[in-house]
C-alpha positions in Angstrom: 33.4 -54.4 -5.0 30.3 -56.0 -6.7 27.3 -55.9 -4.3 25.0 -58.9 -4.2 21.6 -58.4 -5.8 19.9 -58.4 -2.4 21.7 -55.2 -1.5 21.2 -53.3 -4.8 18.3 -51.2 -3.3 20.8 -49.5 -0.9 23.9 -49.3 -3.2 23.8 -45.5 -3.2 24.3 -45.5 0.6 26.6 -48.5 0.8 28.9 -46.8 -1.6 29.9 -44.5 1.2 31.6 -47.4 2.9 34.9 -49.1 2.1 34.8 -52.5 0.4 35.6 -54.3 3.7 32.7 -52.6 5.5 30.0 -52.9 2.8 29.2 -56.5 3.6 28.9 -55.7 7.3 26.6 -52.7 6.9 24.7 -54.5 4.1 24.0 -57.5 6.4 22.8 -55.2 9.1 20.5 -53.3 6.8 19.1 -56.5 5.2 18.3 -58.0 8.6 16.4 -54.9 9.8 14.5 -54.2 6.5 11.6 -56.7 7.1 10.7 -54.9 10.3 9.7 -51.7 8.6 6.5 -52.8 6.8 4.6 -50.8 4.2 4.8 -47.0 4.0 1.9 -45.3 5.8 2.1 -41.8 4.2 -0.3 -42.4 1.3 -2.9 -44.0 3.6 -2.8 -40.9 5.9 -3.0 -38.4 3.1 -6.8 -38.1 2.9 -8.2 -36.4 -0.2 -6.1 -36.2 -3.3 -5.1 -32.7 -4.6 -4.8 -31.7 -8.3 -1.4 -31.0 -9.7 -1.3 -28.8 -12.9 -3.7 -28.6 -15.9 -3.4 -32.1 -17.2 -5.7 -33.2 -20.0 -9.3 -32.5 -21.2 -12.1 -35.0 -20.6 -15.8 -35.4 -21.7 -16.8 -36.1 -18.1 -16.1 -34.2 -14.8 -17.5 -31.9 -12.2 -18.9 -28.6 -13.6 -16.5 -26.5 -11.5 -13.8 -27.8 -14.0 -15.8 -27.0 -17.1 -13.9 -25.0 -19.7 -14.5 -21.2 -19.7 -15.4 -21.5 -23.4 -18.3 -23.8 -22.5 -19.6 -21.3 -20.0 -19.6 -18.6 -22.8 -22.0 -20.8 -24.7 -24.3 -20.9 -21.7 -24.5 -17.1 -21.7 -24.7 -16.5 -25.5 -26.3 -19.7 -26.8 -28.1 -21.5 -24.0 -29.9 -24.0 -26.3 -26.5 -25.1 -27.7 -25.2 -25.4 -24.2 -28.0 -27.7 -23.2 -27.7 -29.8 -26.4 -24.0 -30.3 -25.8 -24.7 -31.3 -22.2 -27.3 -33.8 -23.2 -25.0 -35.3 -25.9 -22.0 -35.5 -23.5 -20.0 -33.1 -25.6 -18.8 -30.7 -22.8 -15.1 -30.5 -22.2 -13.8 -30.6 -18.6 -10.3 -30.0 -17.2 -8.8 -33.3 -15.9 -5.7 -32.4 -13.9 -3.7 -35.3 -12.4 -3.9 -35.8 -8.6 -1.3 -36.7 -6.1 -1.0 -37.1 -2.3 0.2 -33.9 -0.6 4.0 -33.8 -0.4 3.9 -33.4 3.3 2.5 -36.9 3.6 5.6 -38.3 2.0 7.9 -36.7 4.5 9.5 -39.1 7.0 10.7 -37.6 10.3 13.0 -39.7 12.4 14.0 -38.6 16.0 17.0 -40.5 17.5 17.7 -41.0 21.2 21.4 -40.2 21.6 21.4 -40.8 25.4 23.6 -43.1 27.4 21.5 -46.2 26.9 21.8 -45.9 23.1 25.6 -45.7 23.0 27.6 -48.5 21.6 25.8 -51.4 19.8 22.4 -49.6 19.5 24.1 -46.8 17.4 24.8 -49.5 14.8 21.0 -50.1 14.6 20.6 -46.3 14.3 23.0 -46.2 11.4 21.1 -49.0 9.6 17.7 -47.5 10.2 18.9 -44.1 9.0 19.8 -45.8 5.6 16.6 -47.8 5.5 14.4 -44.7 6.1 16.3 -42.7 3.5 15.6 -45.4 1.0 12.0 -45.6 2.2 11.5 -41.9 1.7 13.0 -42.0 -1.8 10.6 -44.8 -2.8 7.7 -42.8 -1.6 8.8 -39.7 -3.5 9.6 -37.8 -0.4 12.6 -37.2 1.8 14.0 -38.1 5.2 14.6 -35.4 7.8 16.0 -36.3 11.2 16.9 -34.9 14.6 18.2 -35.8 18.1 15.5 -36.1 20.8 17.7 -34.5 23.5 18.9 -31.7 21.2 17.3 -28.4 20.2 14.4 -29.0 17.7 15.8 -28.8 14.2 15.4 -31.2 11.3 18.5 -32.1 9.4 19.0 -33.4 5.8 19.9 -37.0 5.1 21.5 -36.9 1.7 25.3 -37.1 2.3 27.7 -39.2 4.2 28.6 -36.3 6.4 24.9 -36.2 7.6 25.2 -39.9 8.6 28.5 -39.1 10.5 26.7 -36.3 12.3 24.2 -38.8 13.7 27.0 -41.0 15.0 28.8 -38.0 16.6 25.7 -36.9 18.5 26.1 -38.2 22.0 24.8 -37.0 25.3 24.6 -38.3 28.9 21.0 -37.1 29.3 18.3 -39.7 28.8 15.2 -38.9 26.6 12.3 -37.7 28.8 8.6 -36.8 28.3 9.6 -33.2 28.2 11.9 -33.8 25.3 9.1 -35.5 23.4 6.6 -32.8 24.1 9.1 -30.1 23.0 9.5 -31.9 19.7 5.8 -32.4 19.2 5.1 -28.8 19.7 7.9 -27.6 17.4 6.9 -30.0 14.6 3.3 -28.8 14.8 4.4 -25.2 14.4 7.3 -25.4 12.0 7.1 -28.5 9.8 4.5 -29.9 7.3 2.6 -32.8 8.6 4.9 -35.9 8.0 3.6 -39.1 6.5 5.5 -41.0 9.1 7.1 -39.9 12.4 9.6 -42.3 13.9 11.0 -42.3 17.4 14.1 -44.5 17.6 15.6 -45.6 20.8 14.5 -45.1 24.4 11.5 -46.8 26.1 7.7 -46.7 25.6 7.2 -45.0 29.0 9.0 -41.8 28.1 5.9 -39.9 27.2 4.1 -42.3 24.8 2.7 -41.6 21.5 0.1 -39.1 20.6 -0.5 -35.5 21.6 -3.3 -33.0 21.5 -4.4 -30.7 18.7 -2.0 -30.5 15.8 0.8 -32.2 17.6 2.1 -35.1 15.5 1.5 -38.7 16.4 4.5 -41.1 16.5 3.5 -43.5 13.8 6.4 -45.8 14.7 8.5 -46.4 17.8 11.6 -48.5 17.9 13.1 -49.9 21.1 16.7 -51.2 21.0 18.2 -53.4 23.7 21.1 -55.8 24.2 20.2 -59.5 23.4 20.9 -62.4 25.6 23.1 -64.0 22.9 26.6 -62.6 22.5 27.3 -59.8 19.9 23.6 -59.2 19.0 20.8 -56.8 19.8 17.0 -57.0 20.0 15.1 -54.4 17.9 11.4 -54.0 18.8 9.1 -52.0 16.4 5.6 -50.8 17.2 3.5 -49.2 14.4 -0.1 -48.6 15.5 -1.4 -51.9 16.9 1.2 -54.0 15.0 4.4 -55.0 16.9 7.4 -56.8 15.5 10.7 -57.9 17.0 13.9 -58.9 15.3 17.2 -60.2 16.8 20.1 -58.7 14.8 23.7 -60.0 14.8 26.2 -57.2 15.0 29.3 -56.7 12.8 32.7 -58.0 14.0 34.2 -55.9 16.8 36.9 -54.3 14.6 34.3 -53.3 11.9 31.9 -52.1 14.6 34.5 -49.8 16.2 35.3 -48.3 12.8 31.6 -47.7 12.0 30.9 -46.0 15.4 33.9 -43.7 14.9 32.7 -42.7 11.4 35.7 -44.4 9.7 33.6 -45.6 6.7 36.5 -45.6 4.3 39.9 -47.1 5.1 42.1 -44.1 5.7 45.8 -44.8 6.0 47.8 -42.7 8.4 51.1 -41.3 7.1 54.1 -40.5 9.3 55.3 -36.9 9.7 58.1 -37.2 7.1 57.2 -35.9 3.7 57.0 -38.4 0.7 60.4 -38.8 -0.9 61.7 -39.1 -4.5 64.4 -41.6 -5.5 67.1 -39.9 -7.6 67.3 -43.1 -9.7 64.6 -45.3 -11.1 63.7 -48.3 -9.0 63.4 -51.8 -10.5 60.5 -54.1 -9.7 62.5 -57.3 -10.5 63.3 -58.1 -6.9 61.5 -57.6 -3.6 62.7 -54.8 -1.3 64.7 -55.9 1.7 64.3 -54.6 5.3 67.2 -54.4 7.8 66.9 -56.3 11.0 66.4 -53.2 13.0 63.8 -51.8 10.6 65.8 -48.7 10.0 66.7 -49.2 6.3 65.1 -50.6 3.1 67.1 -51.6 0.0 65.6 -51.6 -3.5 67.4 -52.5 -6.7 67.9 -49.8 -9.3 66.7 -50.1 -12.9 69.4 -48.3 -14.8 72.5 -49.1 -12.8 74.0 -52.3 -11.1 73.2 -51.8 -7.4 70.6 -50.8 -4.9 69.2 -47.6 -3.4 69.3 -47.6 0.4 66.5 -45.6 2.0 66.2 -44.6 5.7 62.9 -45.5 7.4 61.9 -42.6 9.6 60.1 -43.1 12.9 56.5 -42.2 13.3 57.1 -38.6 14.5 60.4 -38.0 12.7 60.0 -35.1 10.4 63.4 -35.2 8.6 64.8 -38.3 7.0 68.3 -39.2 6.0 69.3 -38.8 2.3 69.0 -42.0 0.3 72.4 -43.7 -0.6 73.4 -45.5 -3.8 75.3 -48.7 -3.5 76.9 -49.9 -6.7 78.5 -53.3 -7.4 80.7 -54.3 -10.4 79.1 -53.9 -13.8 78.0 -57.2 -15.3 77.7 -58.9 -11.9 74.5 -60.9 -11.4 73.0 -60.8 -7.8 72.1 -64.3 -6.5 71.2 -63.4 -2.9 71.3 -60.4 -0.5 71.0 -59.7 3.2 71.6 -56.9 5.7 74.6 -57.0 8.0 73.3 -54.6 10.7 72.8 -51.4 8.7 75.0 -52.4 5.8 73.7 -54.1 2.7 75.6 -57.1 1.4 75.0 -59.4 -1.6 76.3 -62.6 -3.2 77.3 -61.8 -6.8 78.1 -64.1 -9.7 80.6 -62.6 -12.2 82.8 -64.3 -14.8 82.8 -67.7 -13.1 83.5 -66.5 -9.6 81.4 -65.5 -6.6 81.8 -62.1 -4.9 80.6 -61.8 -1.2 80.1 -58.1 -1.7 79.7 -55.1 0.7 80.1 -51.4 -0.3 83.5 -51.3 1.4 84.7 -54.9 0.9 84.6 -57.7 -1.6 85.4 -61.3 -0.7 86.0 -63.3 -3.9 85.4 -67.1 -4.0 85.6 -69.7 -6.8 82.1 -70.7 -8.0 81.4 -74.3 -6.8 79.8 -76.9 -9.0 76.1 -77.2 -9.6 76.0 -80.3 -7.3 77.2 -78.1 -4.4 75.5 -74.8 -5.1 72.3 -74.7 -7.3 72.1 -70.9 -7.9 72.0 -70.2 -11.7 72.6 -66.5 -12.5 69.9 -64.6 -14.3 67.0 -66.1 -12.4 64.1 -63.8 -11.4 64.2 -62.9 -7.7 66.9 -63.3 -5.0 67.5 -66.4 -3.0 67.1 -66.2 0.8 70.3 -65.3 2.6 71.7 -64.2 6.0 75.0 -62.5 7.1 75.9 -63.8 10.6 78.5 -62.8 13.2 79.6 -65.0 16.0 82.6 -65.9 18.2 83.8 -68.3 15.4 83.8 -65.5 12.8 81.5 -64.1 10.2 79.4 -66.3 7.9 77.3 -65.7 4.7 74.5 -68.3 4.5 72.2 -68.9 1.5 69.4 -71.3 0.6 69.8 -72.5 -3.0 67.2 -73.6 -5.5 67.5 -77.3 -4.6 66.8 -76.8 -0.9 70.4 -76.8 0.3 71.4 -74.4 3.0 75.0 -73.5 2.5 77.4 -71.0 4.1 80.9 -69.5 3.7 83.2 -68.3 6.4 84.2 -64.8 5.5 87.9 -64.2 4.8 88.7 -67.9 5.3 89.5 -68.9 1.7 92.4 -67.9 -0.5 91.6 -66.2 -3.8 91.7 -68.6 -6.7 91.0 -71.8 -4.8 88.8 -74.3 -6.7 88.0 -76.6 -3.8 84.2 -77.2 -3.5 84.8 -77.9 0.2 85.0 -74.1 0.9 81.2 -74.1 0.4 79.8 -75.7 3.6 76.4 -77.4 3.6 74.5 -76.9 6.8 71.3 -78.8 5.8 69.4 -80.3 2.9 65.7 -80.5 2.0 65.2 -77.1 3.5 61.8 -75.4 2.8 62.7 -71.9 4.0 65.0 -69.8 6.1 65.2 -66.4 7.8 67.6 -64.4 9.9 66.3 -63.4 13.3 69.2 -61.4 14.7 72.9 -60.6 14.0 74.1 -64.1 15.0 71.2 -66.5 14.4 69.1 -67.9 11.6 66.1 -70.3 11.5 65.1 -72.8 8.9 62.5 -75.5 8.3 63.5 -78.8 6.8 62.4 -82.3 6.0 64.3 -84.7 8.3 63.3 -88.2 7.2 59.6 -87.3 6.9 59.5 -85.1 10.0 59.1 -81.3 9.7 61.9 -79.9 11.9 62.3 -76.2 12.9 66.0 -75.5 13.5 67.9 -72.5 14.9 71.6 -72.1 14.1 74.0 -69.5 15.3 77.4 -68.3 14.2 78.8 -69.6 17.6 78.0 -73.1 16.5 74.8 -73.8 18.6 72.2 -75.9 16.9 68.6 -76.3 18.3 65.8 -78.4 16.8 62.1 -78.7 17.3 59.8 -81.3 15.6 56.5 -80.0 14.1 54.9 -83.1 12.7 54.8 -84.6 9.2 56.7 -82.9 6.4 54.5 -84.3 3.6 53.0 -81.9 1.0 54.7 -78.8 2.4 54.8 -76.2 -0.4 55.5 -72.9 1.3 56.7 -71.6 4.7 56.7 -68.2 6.5 58.5 -67.0 9.6 57.5 -64.2 12.1 57.3 -63.2 15.8 60.8 -61.8 15.9 60.6 -60.8 19.5 60.1 -64.4 20.6 63.1 -65.7 18.7 65.5 -63.7 20.9 64.7 -66.0 23.9 63.0 -69.1 22.5 61.5 -70.5 19.3 59.1 -68.0 17.7 56.4 -68.6 15.1 56.2 -70.1 11.6 53.5 -71.0 9.2 53.3 -73.9 6.8 51.1 -74.3 3.7 50.4 -77.8 2.4 49.2 -78.6 -1.1 48.5 -76.4 -4.1 44.8 -75.7 -3.5 43.6 -72.4 -4.9 42.2 -71.4 -1.5 45.2 -71.3 0.7 45.2 -73.2 4.0 47.9 -72.4 6.5 49.0 -74.0 9.8 50.5 -71.4 12.1 52.8 -72.7 14.8 53.8 -70.8 17.9 55.1 -71.6 21.4 52.2 -73.0 23.5 53.5 -71.4 26.8 55.2 -68.1 27.0 58.9 -68.6 28.0 58.8 -72.3 27.4 60.4 -73.6 24.2 59.4 -77.2 24.8 55.9 -77.2 23.2 54.2 -75.7 20.2 50.6 -75.0 19.5 49.1 -74.8 16.1 46.2 -73.0 14.5 44.7 -73.5 11.0 43.9 -70.4 9.0 41.8 -70.8 5.8 42.1 -67.7 3.5 39.2 -66.4 1.4 39.4 -67.2 -2.4 42.1 -65.1 -4.1 44.0 -64.1 -1.0 47.5 -65.3 -0.3 49.7 -65.1 2.7 53.0 -63.2 2.5 54.1 -63.0 6.2 53.3 -63.3 9.9 52.7 -60.3 12.2 52.5 -59.9 15.9 49.3 -57.9 16.8 48.9 -56.2 20.2 51.4 -58.5 22.0 53.5 -61.5 21.3 50.6 -63.9 22.0 48.5 -62.7 19.1 49.7 -63.7 15.6 48.0 -63.0 12.3 48.8 -63.8 8.7 49.7 -60.8 6.5 47.9 -61.3 3.2 47.4 -59.8 -0.3 44.2 -60.0 -2.3 43.8 -61.3 -5.9 44.0 -57.8 -7.3 47.3 -57.1 -5.4 46.0 -53.8 -4.1 44.8 -54.7 -0.6 47.1 -55.6 2.4 45.2 -57.3 5.2 45.4 -59.4 8.4 43.7 -62.8 8.5 43.5 -65.5 11.2 41.9 -63.6 14.1 38.4 -63.1 15.3 37.9 -60.8 12.3 39.8 -59.9 9.2 41.2 -56.4 8.8 42.3 -54.5 5.7 45.4 -52.5 6.6 46.2 -50.6 3.4 44.7 -50.2 -0.1 47.1 -49.3 -2.9 46.1 -47.2 -5.9 48.6 -49.3 -8.1 49.0 -53.1 -8.0 51.7 -54.4 -5.6 54.3 -56.3 -7.6 56.9 -57.0 -4.9 56.6 -57.3 -1.1 58.6 -58.2 2.0 57.4 -58.7 5.6 60.0 -58.2 8.3 60.5 -61.4 10.3 61.8 -59.6 13.4 59.7 -56.4 13.2 56.3 -55.2 12.2 57.2 -53.5 8.9 55.9 -54.4 5.4 57.8 -53.1 2.4 55.7 -52.8 -0.8 56.8 -52.0 -4.3 54.0 -51.1 -6.7 53.6 -51.3 -10.4 54.3 -47.5 -10.8 57.6 -48.0 -8.9 56.5 -46.5 -5.6 58.1 -47.8 -2.4 55.8 -47.9 0.6 56.9 -49.0 4.1 53.9 -49.8 6.3 54.0 -50.4 10.1 51.4 -52.9 11.2 51.6 -52.1 14.9 51.3 -48.3 14.4 48.9 -48.7 11.4 50.6 -46.0 9.4 52.9 -45.5 6.4 56.4 -44.9 7.7 57.8 -43.8 4.4 56.7 -43.5 0.8 59.2 -43.0 -2.1 58.4 -42.4 -5.8 60.8 -44.6 -7.7 60.3 -43.1 -11.2 63.4 -40.9 -10.9 63.9 -37.2 -10.4 63.7 -36.5 -14.2 60.2 -37.9 -14.3 59.1 -35.9 -11.3 60.6 -32.7 -12.8 58.8 -33.3 -16.1 
């Protein structure tokens, strides 16, 4: 991520944070920076001290006169006086510098109960600011905890910053703590150019001290602000006082920062990463079964798919992957899961095969006016395999927006009647299967956007969602809601580069009579690929991919959240309509199945083949 120019001063420290947290931390640092003022160390240094031999000069104090000149005074006093009168004496001119102790910055943080939570975010930002301040002055930052045993710690690595955030105590800072630190610093440390006390209150012992005890050059008081999600930071440096109200990061980012989760770390289930015995193709997206127990990915070198078991979070052993082959030369048009079994619609030598590993139902291929599904196209068409009291059905949405279906086992082989292909609806924007017996679809019904649910038992329900104009893309989600009522869908209108989506969901839980809608505007370069339920069925977010196709995220809530960052670009993806799984296929043929609710990778399979792994 390219940082804005205003944050370049702190880029060495901001690099410790993930790309999603850098803007949040950078904004916090930038808001607090004006409070600090000029560095006081040089002003407190007093007399300058020589450093090294330096150069020779014709002028200077006689205690720096060269030894060779003093020899002249002993052996040739007249020459010595002449050279003095003519200004020909040579003096040492060493460079001077402020004592290094004056460039040391000491910061003592209050880790007591009144500084937990939001004030710790200010501690984090001040730690970074003081580290940069010390570097600019040619010194270093050393820090400690007021309530802890006196000891100064380094501030050069990300682990040192995490140590600050982990330091917590239920004891408030007292005057005794301050006196202990003052005494210890006077005995063990060089005199600092600046000594900061961060957190606490001014009545905890005050500044100053007797004898060699250090004076607090700066005191910082942090307290909650009256406005929501912000804090007040009050700085006192000598007689000068400054106050700044600082807005805090979004709650999700703040929690990660307080926990020390600076980089996005993806959890992985207990099952070990797998290796596919056959190379995986990246031509089609992976498909997830309705129960979320299996994922199917097409093979590169053979006609068919590899079927992988998706282990549960704590499942150590996973079932062996299965290979499902269809007839050589057949072109897949659409595919779906029938419970745990994979099925596909194949085009082969002028006929259609409704194929399953143990069964093939062959049909005549209808005309283009009835079924617009040319073989050889990139990608698979949406499909569903339904079971109801009226039999089994295979449904498919063709390229012209026609939703068609076939009744399994109802047609004699060799028949050429187009009537065997039944048309359920036209002008359909999208469809999805929500359980073993039901599918949903969105269509244009005389200018009205209508959400429909159809079951194999013959039931047909409809719900109007407003105008159907300019609809270019639709998504479905919230599978748990579809079992009892209408669930959620999202509609994109127009072809703007910055995607704008309208998310529809039931307005009242348990009531299918009303829908509420929310507009979600995605950042430039991001695109939506699905809908996810977060926390409970009432919270819906868009699942998105960034322009580089490496980051999977959630948009549409109080704050955006990056879920997973891939090392290789993601070329195919599927978001489960009825579950919380996302199946990703990367450019290097790696299959990743990610659980949104659990925030972990459920399975990861290398799809470059066993021969490649062995090599």
